[in-house]
C-alpha positions as CSV (number, residue, x, y, z in Angstrom):
1,M,58.3,38.6,-165.0
2,R,54.6,39.7,-166.4
3,R,54.4,42.3,-163.5
4,T,57.9,44.1,-164.5
5,L,56.7,43.9,-168.4
6,L,53.3,45.3,-166.9
7,L,55.1,48.4,-164.9
8,I,57.7,49.0,-168.1
9,A,54.7,49.5,-170.2
10,M,52.8,51.9,-167.5
11,A,56.1,53.7,-167.5
12,V,56.1,54.1,-171.1
13,A,52.9,55.2,-171.4
14,L,52.6,57.8,-168.9
15,L,56.1,59.3,-170.8
16,A,54.2,59.4,-173.9
17,T,51.4,61.4,-172.5
18,G,53.6,63.8,-170.6
19,C,53.6,61.8,-167.0
20,S,50.4,63.7,-166.1
21,G,48.0,62.3,-169.0
22,A,46.8,65.7,-169.3
23,A,46.9,67.7,-172.7
24,S,49.4,70.4,-172.7
25,E,48.2,74.0,-172.2
26,I,48.8,77.1,-174.3
27,K,48.3,80.3,-171.7
28,V,47.4,83.5,-172.9
29,T,46.7,86.5,-170.7
30,Q,45.5,90.8,-170.8
31,A,49.0,91.2,-172.6
32,D,47.7,89.4,-175.5
33,D,44.8,91.3,-176.4
34,G,44.6,91.8,-179.6
35,G,47.1,89.1,-181.0
36,E,47.3,85.8,-182.2
37,V,48.3,82.8,-180.6
38,T,48.6,79.0,-182.2
39,V,47.6,75.8,-180.5
40,G,47.7,72.2,-181.5
41,I,45.1,69.7,-181.8
42,G,44.3,68.4,-178.2
43,Q,45.9,71.2,-176.5
44,V,44.2,73.2,-173.9
45,L,44.0,77.2,-174.5
46,V,43.7,78.9,-171.1
47,V,43.0,82.7,-170.9
48,D,44.4,84.1,-167.6
49,L,42.3,87.5,-166.9
50,E,42.1,89.9,-164.2
51,G,38.7,89.8,-162.7
52,N,36.3,89.9,-159.4
53,P,33.3,87.9,-159.2
54,S,32.2,89.4,-155.6
55,T,31.6,92.7,-157.8
56,G,29.2,90.4,-160.0
57,F,31.6,90.7,-162.8
58,T,32.6,87.8,-164.8
59,W,34.3,86.8,-168.1
60,S,32.0,84.7,-170.7
61,V,32.4,83.9,-174.3
62,A,31.1,86.5,-176.5
63,D,32.2,84.8,-180.1
64,K,34.5,81.5,-179.9
65,P,35.3,79.5,-183.3
66,G,33.6,76.0,-183.9
67,F,37.2,74.2,-183.2
68,L,37.1,75.5,-179.5
69,T,35.3,73.7,-176.9
70,A,34.7,75.6,-173.4
71,I,35.9,73.3,-170.3
72,G,33.6,74.0,-167.3
73,E,33.2,77.5,-165.8
74,P,35.9,80.4,-165.1
75,D,38.1,79.5,-162.3
76,L,38.9,82.2,-159.8
77,K,42.6,82.5,-158.5
78,A,42.3,85.0,-155.7
79,D,44.9,87.3,-154.9
80,G,44.4,86.8,-151.4
81,D,42.3,84.6,-148.8
82,L,40.0,87.6,-148.0
83,V,36.4,87.3,-149.1
84,G,35.5,89.7,-151.9
85,A,39.7,89.3,-153.0
86,S,40.4,90.3,-156.4
87,G,42.4,88.0,-158.8
88,S,42.3,86.2,-162.3
89,L,39.9,84.2,-163.7
90,E,41.0,81.4,-165.7
91,L,38.9,80.2,-168.6
92,R,39.6,76.7,-170.5
93,F,39.2,76.0,-174.1
94,S,40.2,72.4,-175.7
95,A,41.2,72.6,-179.7
96,D,39.5,69.6,-181.3
97,E,40.0,70.5,-185.1
98,P,42.2,72.4,-186.9
99,G,40.8,76.0,-187.8
100,Q,41.6,79.8,-187.7
101,G,38.9,82.0,-185.8
102,S,38.8,84.7,-182.9
103,L,37.9,84.1,-179.5
104,E,36.1,86.9,-177.6
105,L,35.4,87.6,-174.3
106,W,33.4,90.4,-172.5
107,Y,33.5,91.0,-168.5
108,A,30.3,91.9,-167.7
109,R,27.4,91.4,-165.4
110,P,25.4,88.6,-166.8
111,W,22.1,90.1,-166.0
112,E,22.9,93.7,-167.3
113,S,22.0,94.6,-171.0
114,V,24.8,97.4,-171.1
115,Q,27.9,97.4,-173.3
116,P,31.0,94.9,-171.1
117,E,33.4,96.5,-168.9
118,Q,36.1,95.2,-170.8
119,T,36.5,92.9,-173.8
120,F,39.6,90.3,-174.9
121,R,40.0,89.1,-178.4
122,I,42.6,86.7,-180.0
123,D,42.9,84.9,-182.9
124,V,43.4,81.5,-182.9
125,T,45.1,79.0,-185.0
126,C,44.6,75.0,-184.5
127,R,46.8,72.7,-186.6
């Protein structure tokens, strides 16, 4: 009987967290550049942008609002198995508290002190 109650409690807890236990994600892409997005507290904003780190270029944060926290490093989703294949880079940000602000990313070689090859900007509202 105790074991059954424990299993039921665990199942209810998994359902309450969306089965995976992970925060829900809101994804934006290059098509959203210059636009707006609204996220909820605890959600993860995923920015998926084209890129090829084998060229030395990568997406990095130029400016972000304080309510967003970067999670890890950009994650390459390669278009193929060949070394140097292009693809997309995913950057993740957790939305920690309510607020509004702009997230700006630059596609550049970090060691060069020139203007970025590309920029991405989106206005973010967290509720």
